[in-house]
C-alpha positions in Angstrom: 0.0 0.0 0.0 1.3 3.4 -0.9 2.0 6.0 1.8 -0.9 8.4 2.4 -0.6 11.6 0.4 2.5 10.5 -1.5 1.3 12.3 -4.6 0.8 15.7 -3.0 2.3 18.7 -4.7 1.0 21.2 -2.1 3.9 23.1 -0.6 4.6 22.4 3.1 4.2 26.0 4.0 0.6 25.9 2.7 -0.2 22.8 4.6 1.3 24.2 7.8 -0.9 27.3 7.3 -3.9 25.0 7.0 -2.9 23.2 10.2 -2.7 26.6 12.0 -6.1 27.6 10.7 -7.6 24.4 11.9 -6.1 24.7 15.4 -7.2 28.4 15.5 -10.9 27.2 15.4 -10.3 25.4 18.7 -9.5 28.4 20.9 -5.7 28.1 20.9 -4.1 31.1 22.6 -0.9 31.0 20.5 0.7 29.1 17.6 4.4 28.9 16.8 6.5 27.2 14.1 9.8 25.8 15.1 12.6 25.2 12.6 15.4 22.7 12.1 17.7 24.5 9.7 15.5 26.0 7.0 12.7 23.5 7.4 9.7 23.7 9.9 10.3 20.9 12.3 7.1 21.3 14.4 4.0 23.4 15.0 3.5 24.3 18.7 0.4 25.8 20.2 -1.0 26.8 23.6 -4.4 26.0 25.1 -6.0 27.3 28.2 -7.3 24.3 30.2 -9.1 24.9 33.4 -7.3 28.2 33.9 -3.9 26.8 33.1 -2.0 27.3 29.9 -0.7 24.0 28.4 1.7 23.9 25.4 1.7 21.2 22.8 4.1 20.4 20.0 3.3 18.5 16.8 6.6 17.3 15.4 7.2 16.5 11.7 9.5 13.5 11.3 9.9 13.9 7.5 13.0 11.7 7.4 10.8 8.7 8.5 8.5 9.5 5.5 11.5 9.7 3.2 12.7 6.3 4.4 9.3 4.7 3.7 9.1 6.4 0.2 12.6 5.0 -0.6 11.6 1.6 0.6 8.4 1.7 -1.5 10.5 2.7 -4.5 12.9 -0.2 -3.9 10.1 -2.7 -3.5 8.4 -1.6 -6.7 11.6 -1.8 -8.7 11.7 1.9 -9.5 15.3 2.4 -8.4 17.1 5.0 -10.3 18.0 3.8 -13.8 16.5 0.3 -13.4 14.1 0.7 -16.2 15.7 3.5 -18.1 14.4 7.1 -18.6 11.1 5.8 -20.1 9.9 4.7 -16.7 11.2 7.5 -14.4 7.8 9.1 -14.2 6.4 6.1 -12.4 9.0 6.4 -9.6 7.8 7.9 -6.3 9.9 11.0 -5.5 11.8 10.4 -2.3 13.6 13.8 -2.2 13.8 15.8 0.9 11.3 18.4 -0.3 8.8 15.7 -1.4 9.1 13.9 1.9 8.5 17.1 3.8 5.4 17.9 1.8 4.0 14.4 2.3 4.8 14.4 6.1 3.0 17.7 6.7 0.0 16.6 4.7 -0.3 13.5 6.8 -0.1 15.5 10.0 -2.8 17.9 8.7 -5.1 14.9 7.9 -4.4 13.4 11.4 -5.3 16.8 13.1 -8.5 17.0 11.1 -9.5 13.4 11.9 -8.8 13.8 15.6 -10.7 17.1 15.8 -13.6 15.4 14.1 -13.9 13.3 17.3 -14.1 16.5 19.2 -16.9 17.7 16.9 -19.0 14.6 17.7 -18.2 14.8 21.5 -16.2 11.6 21.5 -13.1 13.4 22.9 -11.9 16.7 24.1 -9.1 18.8 22.5 -6.8 18.1 25.5 -7.4 14.3 25.3 -6.6 14.3 21.6 -3.3 16.2 22.0 -2.2 14.8 25.4 0.8 12.8 24.0 2.1 16.1 22.5 1.8 18.2 25.8 5.2 19.8 26.5 6.6 19.0 29.9 8.9 21.2 32.0 12.0 19.5 30.6 11.0 20.4 27.0 10.0 16.9 25.9 6.5 15.9 25.0 4.6 13.5 27.3 4.8 11.0 24.5 8.6 11.3 24.3 8.9 11.0 28.1 6.8 7.8 28.1 8.7 6.3 25.2 12.0 6.9 27.1 10.6 5.7 30.4 7.4 3.6 30.1 7.1 3.3 33.9 6.8 7.1 34.2 3.1 7.1 34.6 2.0 3.5 34.3 4.3 1.8 36.8 5.3 -1.8 36.4 1.7 -3.1 36.1 1.7 -4.7 39.6 -0.9 -3.8 42.1 0.3 -1.5 44.8 
């Protein structure tokens, strides 16, 4: 199965703008883009929850997308030069720019899908974005749990 949005031509900057517009509909109190070199690496935003401001960060791991695109190219036999110039148009583009466009488009679709759950009262905005809440040490809750699964859950044994 091909990666979601692999054919997108929409520039990443446009998609990031769409994400910001979507988030703005949910009473965020601030939105910021963070960069890694010249590329936007994440979109961060703040929400007021029960009188407390909580920050969230949605990272864009475009290199993971690029790796999947490259693997799909290899699996399909579209490696550079394998079939000659006649078949180059069938090859999935796994360049940095393409991977960045695809990654941001996937994030936008995910944000829209998650917020659809909010629209039908199946979840709240804080519940949706909880893994992306930024902790005091600058990591997200999801990053903290990935590094130390016992952080919140313990060892699973009854106390």
